[in-house]
Structure formats: C-alpha cells, structure tokens
C-alpha positions as CSV (number, residue, x, y, z in Angstrom):
1,X,13.8,14.4,10.4
2,X,10.3,13.4,9.3
3,X,7.0,15.1,10.1
4,X,3.6,13.6,10.9
5,X,2.6,14.7,7.3
6,X,5.5,12.5,6.0
7,X,4.0,9.5,7.8
8,X,0.5,10.2,6.4
9,X,1.9,10.6,2.9
10,X,3.7,7.3,3.3
11,X,0.5,5.5,4.4
12,X,-1.4,7.0,1.5
13,X,1.3,5.9,-0.9
14,X,1.2,2.4,0.6
15,X,-2.5,2.1,-0.1
16,X,-2.1,3.5,-3.6
17,X,0.7,1.0,-4.3
18,X,-1.6,-1.8,-3.1
19,X,-4.3,-0.6,-5.4
20,X,-1.9,-0.7,-8.3
21,X,-0.9,-4.2,-7.4
22,X,-4.5,-5.3,-7.1
23,X,-5.3,-3.7,-10.5
24,X,-2.4,-5.5,-12.1
25,X,-3.4,-8.8,-10.6
26,X,-7.0,-8.4,-11.9
27,X,-5.8,-7.6,-15.4
28,X,-3.3,-10.6,-15.3
29,X,-6.2,-12.8,-14.2
30,X,-8.5,-11.6,-17.0
31,X,-5.7,-11.8,-19.6
32,X,-4.9,-15.4,-18.5
33,X,-8.6,-16.3,-18.7
34,X,-8.9,-14.5,-22.1
35,X,-5.8,-16.4,-23.3
36,X,-7.3,-19.8,-22.4
37,X,-10.6,-18.8,-24.0
38,X,-8.7,-17.7,-27.2
39,X,-7.0,-21.0,-27.5
40,X,-10.2,-23.1,-27.0
41,X,-12.3,-21.1,-29.4
42,X,-9.7,-20.5,-32.0
43,X,-9.3,-24.3,-32.4
44,X,-12.8,-24.3,-33.9
45,X,-11.8,-21.8,-36.6
46,X,-13.7,-18.9,-35.0
47,X,-11.4,-15.8,-34.9
48,X,-11.1,-14.2,-31.5
49,X,-9.3,-11.1,-30.4
50,X,-5.9,-11.8,-28.8
51,X,-7.1,-11.0,-25.2
52,X,-3.8,-12.3,-23.7
53,X,-1.9,-9.8,-25.8
54,X,-4.3,-7.0,-24.9
55,X,-3.9,-7.9,-21.3
56,X,-0.1,-7.8,-21.5
57,X,-0.3,-4.4,-23.2
58,X,-2.6,-3.1,-20.5
59,X,-0.3,-4.4,-17.8
60,X,2.7,-2.8,-19.5
61,X,0.8,0.5,-19.8
62,X,-0.1,0.5,-16.1
63,X,3.4,-0.3,-15.0
64,X,4.8,2.5,-17.2
65,X,2.2,5.1,-15.9
66,X,2.5,4.0,-12.3
67,X,6.2,3.5,-12.2
68,X,6.9,7.1,-11.1
69,X,4.4,6.7,-8.2
70,X,6.0,3.4,-7.2
71,X,9.5,5.0,-7.3
72,X,8.3,7.9,-5.2
73,X,6.7,5.5,-2.7
74,X,10.0,3.5,-2.4
75,X,12.0,6.6,-1.8
76,X,9.6,8.0,0.7
77,X,9.3,4.7,2.5
78,X,13.1,4.4,2.8
79,X,13.2,7.8,4.6
80,X,10.3,7.0,6.9
81,X,11.7,3.5,7.7
82,X,15.1,5.0,8.7
83,X,13.4,7.1,11.3
84,X,11.2,4.3,12.5
85,X,14.2,1.9,12.7
86,X,15.9,4.4,15.0
87,X,13.3,3.8,17.7
88,X,14.5,1.6,20.6
89,X,11.1,0.0,21.4
90,X,10.3,-2.8,19.0
91,X,6.5,-2.5,19.6
92,X,6.6,1.2,18.6
93,X,8.6,0.2,15.5
94,X,6.0,-2.5,14.6
95,X,2.9,-0.4,15.0
96,X,4.4,2.6,13.2
97,X,5.6,0.4,10.3
98,X,2.2,-1.3,10.0
99,X,0.3,2.0,10.1
100,X,2.5,4.1,7.8
101,X,4.7,1.8,5.7
102,X,2.1,-0.9,5.1
103,X,-0.9,1.5,5.3
104,X,-3.0,-0.8,7.5
105,X,-6.1,0.1,9.3
106,X,-6.3,-0.2,13.1
107,X,-8.3,-3.4,12.8
108,X,-5.6,-4.9,10.5
109,X,-2.8,-3.7,12.8
110,X,-4.5,-5.4,15.8
111,X,-4.9,-8.6,13.9
112,X,-1.3,-8.6,12.6
113,X,0.3,-7.4,15.9
114,X,-1.9,-9.4,18.2
115,X,-2.4,-6.3,20.3
116,X,-5.9,-5.0,21.3
117,X,-6.8,-2.0,19.1
118,X,-6.7,0.4,22.1
119,X,-3.2,-0.8,23.0
120,X,-2.1,-0.5,19.3
121,X,-3.3,3.1,19.4
122,X,-1.5,3.8,22.6
123,X,1.7,2.3,21.2
124,X,1.2,4.5,18.2
125,X,1.0,7.6,20.3
126,X,4.1,6.6,22.3
127,X,5.9,5.9,19.1
128,X,5.1,9.3,17.7
129,X,6.2,10.9,21.0
130,X,9.5,8.9,20.7
131,X,10.0,10.4,17.2
132,X,9.2,13.8,18.6
133,X,6.0,14.1,16.6
134,X,2.5,14.9,17.7
135,X,-0.5,13.5,16.0
136,X,-2.3,16.4,14.4
137,X,-5.9,16.9,15.6
138,X,-8.7,18.4,13.6
139,X,-10.1,21.7,15.0
140,X,-13.6,21.3,16.5
141,X,-16.4,23.6,15.5
142,X,-17.7,25.2,18.7
143,X,-21.0,26.8,18.2
C-alpha cells in the first residue's frame, strides 16, 4: 500500500531524473562540440585540450554519482506504478501516472491528456480516492 507521500516522492524523483538526463545531454553536446573544435584546430598544429575526453569523463562521473538516485527512482516508480495499474478507470491511471511517475505539471498533464486542467485535477482527486488516499492540505493560518 502506498501513501500520498510516496506519490510526492515519486514525482520529485521523476523531476530529478529528468534534470540528470538534461545535464548529461548538455555535457554530451558540449563534448561533441569540443571534439569537433579539437579536430579542426589541432590540424593547424595548435595543441588543444582533449575536450571530448573531458566530456566523456564528466559524463561517466555524473552517471556514477547519480546511479544510486536513478536506481532508487526505478524501484520507487515500480511500486507506485503497481498501485496505479490496479485502478480500473484508465483516466485515473493516466492522470496519476503523468503527475507522479512522469512528474508533470498540471499544464503539461492537460496538454498530454487533452483534458482541461480542471478536469485533470478532478480525475486526480478521484484517482486518489480510488487508491484510498487523500491529498494532504496545508494548514491555514487563521489570525
């Protein structure tokens, strides 16, 4: 049985995994550019650092450091997806998966699902109800 906190953790991990993928893509792009520049300049006898090699080393370092986070994400997602897949309503499954497994914002969910944002939020609420979960609300300060 999962909790609402499990869903929030999953969404946070999804965003973190996307940030890691974006960082790796930027480094790969820079390393590729650096490698092209190295080949062009080195043909004229001007020594240039091996930027492609440095980029590959940076990528390997990030993958090594972030590997544990990615493994935790995969394990956590598997648990959350088992619960979501147990829902009978496909719209509830879709919205909860987009929100928590993919870590999407409400605007992104509306675009991807082709549902109005208010309807997406209602399906979200119903999906949480179907899982036996209540969305936690922040206490308000009266006074």
